[in-house]
VODRENKOL-661228 format. One line per field, with one value per residue (C-alpha): residue number from 1; residue in three letters; x, y, z. Coordinates in steps of 0.05 Angstrom, whole numbers. Example, Ala and Ser with C-alpha at 12.3 -4.5 7.8 and 13.67 -1.06 7.14 Angstrom:
resi	[1_2]
resn	[ALA_SER]
X	[246_273]
Y	[-90_-21]
Z	[156_143]
***
This chain:
resi	[1_2_3_4_5_6_7_8_9_10_11_12_13_14_15_16_17_18_19_20_21_22_23_24_25_26_27_28_29_30_31_32_33_34_35_36_37_38_39_40_41_42_43_44_45_46_47_48_49_50_51_52_53_54_55_56_57_58_59_60_61_62_63_64_65_66_67_68_69_70_71_72_73_74_75_76_77_78_79_80_81_82_83_84_85_86_87_88_89_90_91_92_93_94_95_96_97_98_99_100_101_102_103_104_105_106_107_108_109_110_111_112_113_114_115_116_117_118_119_120_121_122_123_124_125_126_127_128_129_130_131_132_133_134_135_136_137_138_139_140_141_142_143_144_145_146_147_148_149_150_151_152_153_154_155_156_157_158_159_160_161_162_163_164_165_166_167_168_169_170_171_172_173_174_175_176_177_178_179_180_181_182_183_184_185_186_187_188]
resn	[UNK_UNK_UNK_UNK_UNK_UNK_UNK_UNK_UNK_UNK_UNK_UNK_UNK_UNK_UNK_UNK_UNK_UNK_UNK_UNK_UNK_UNK_UNK_UNK_UNK_UNK_UNK_UNK_UNK_UNK_UNK_UNK_UNK_UNK_UNK_UNK_UNK_UNK_UNK_UNK_UNK_UNK_UNK_UNK_UNK_UNK_UNK_UNK_UNK_UNK_UNK_UNK_UNK_UNK_UNK_UNK_UNK_UNK_UNK_UNK_UNK_UNK_UNK_UNK_UNK_UNK_UNK_UNK_UNK_UNK_UNK_UNK_UNK_UNK_UNK_UNK_UNK_UNK_UNK_UNK_UNK_UNK_UNK_UNK_UNK_UNK_UNK_UNK_UNK_UNK_UNK_UNK_UNK_UNK_UNK_UNK_UNK_UNK_UNK_UNK_UNK_UNK_UNK_UNK_UNK_UNK_UNK_UNK_UNK_UNK_UNK_UNK_UNK_UNK_UNK_UNK_UNK_UNK_UNK_UNK_UNK_UNK_UNK_UNK_UNK_UNK_UNK_UNK_UNK_UNK_UNK_UNK_UNK_UNK_UNK_UNK_UNK_UNK_UNK_UNK_UNK_UNK_UNK_UNK_UNK_UNK_UNK_UNK_UNK_UNK_UNK_UNK_UNK_UNK_UNK_UNK_UNK_UNK_UNK_UNK_UNK_UNK_UNK_UNK_UNK_UNK_UNK_UNK_UNK_UNK_UNK_UNK_UNK_UNK_UNK_UNK_UNK_UNK_UNK_UNK_UNK_UNK_UNK_UNK_UNK_UNK_UNK_UNK]
X	[340_373_419_358_323_381_392_320_323_382_365_311_272_225_175_111_49_-23_-56_-121_-160_-137_-117_-42_-9_16_45_117_101_145_106_165_120_165_107_64_114_122_47_26_-48_-44_-77_-35_-42_0_-28_14_27_101_97_55_94_166_206_268_310_356_362_345_402_451_433_428_488_483_477_412_374_386_375_337_267_290_285_310_354_321_385_425_369_373_309_347_295_343_312_243_268_290_235_197_128_119_115_44_26_40_-6_-67_-109_-114_-186_-209_-239_-231_-257_-312_-298_-348_-349_-385_-446_-478_-478_-476_-425_-382_-441_-451_-377_-360_-348_-362_-427_-397_-420_-491_-533_-558_-590_-573_-499_-455_-426_-377_-390_-324_-344_-356_-301_-238_-199_-195_-199_-242_-288_-231_-217_-290_-306_-313_-299_-240_-278_-261_-190_-150_-137_-63_-82_-130_-71_-34_-96_-93_-25_-30_-89_-89_-146_-145_-198_-151_-91_-67_-21_42_79_121_104_128_193_210_187_247_211_186]
Y	[-121_-53_-73_-90_-26_19_-22_-11_63_77_31_62_11_49_3_34_-9_9_27_0_14_-37_-34_-36_-94_-65_-127_-101_-30_-3_62_107_158_169_151_204_258_234_228_287_278_267_199_168_182_154_158_198_149_156_197_145_83_107_57_102_47_102_67_132_167_113_115_191_211_284_275_314_273_285_234_286_262_247_319_335_394_422_457_392_348_335_293_232_187_139_152_136_71_45_76_27_41_-32_-48_-23_-82_-128_-86_-83_-146_-184_-197_-270_-260_-215_-145_-112_-38_19_24_-43_-35_-100_-132_-201_-231_-251_-287_-331_-345_-363_-439_-442_-401_-356_-290_-265_-201_-174_-105_-86_-100_-156_-196_-254_-310_-323_-394_-414_-373_-412_-351_-379_-306_-323_-266_-217_-245_-238_-169_-122_-60_-88_-71_-136_-140_-195_-193_-175_-119_-93_-82_-44_-2_20_51_75_92_96_129_91_137_196_157_176_115_155_101_152_117_51_81_113_55_25_-42_-48]
Z	[35_36_-21_-65_-45_-65_-128_-150_-134_-179_-237_-281_-321_-366_-398_-425_-425_-436_-371_-346_-282_-231_-159_-149_-113_-48_-15_-20_0_56_63_44_9_-52_-98_-66_-83_-155_-171_-216_-201_-126_-134_-79_-5_52_121_170_225_234_298_333_312_314_355_358_326_298_231_196_232_210_136_128_84_106_182_178_230_304_358_397_380_309_285_215_199_136_115_113_86_11_10_-15_18_51_119_93_65_132_174_217_187_165_240_237_193_252_297_251_259_193_173_169_100_39_52_11_2_0_-76_-84_-129_-104_-173_-140_-187_-127_-96_-156_-165_-93_-92_-17_-19_35_4_15_18_84_94_22_35_9_67_74_124_159_177_105_71_55_29_-41_-64_-126_-106_-117_-186_-208_-179_-239_-197_-157_-93_-58_-30_3_77_65_16_68_115_61_47_120_105_33_-11_-87_-124_-190_-219_-213_-239_-309_-314_-322_-283_-245_-180_-208_-233_-166_-122_-86_-77_-149]
***
């Protein structure tokens, strides 16, 4: 895995495509934060959970080419650090994915405008309205994810994408589609 990460970091593949407002696929995200630093509009946020989930595996110390990280509570010597990002690549932040319970059904986000298109397209009739909110019946839902496909606002996300959204948040309305985050992403 590390070999692929480093290969993707140093090989720039610049392909320009027309952008459109869509939620990014975050399944391969390792939470390194390199995209956050490269975003010119600050449309990407990564939640600061490293202090609470550090397992002190010392992988960051082993990959640091400048010996800038000390075993003493994993402090970083700012004078030695060149911000190469290697420590972030091996950081144990993906462990949190195993700790967050995966929802049984797709998750409807706050931006839902209650258009009802997902209700009519659900083959299992698992989606309904209650108290002016769209809900998904876990007993009827078969996780076919057709509701995600038909949501015009991309406000329904898969259970796996929900876990990623607990770690990283992308504001697609602020995105200018410069693709800098894609170019720098070590996981492509």
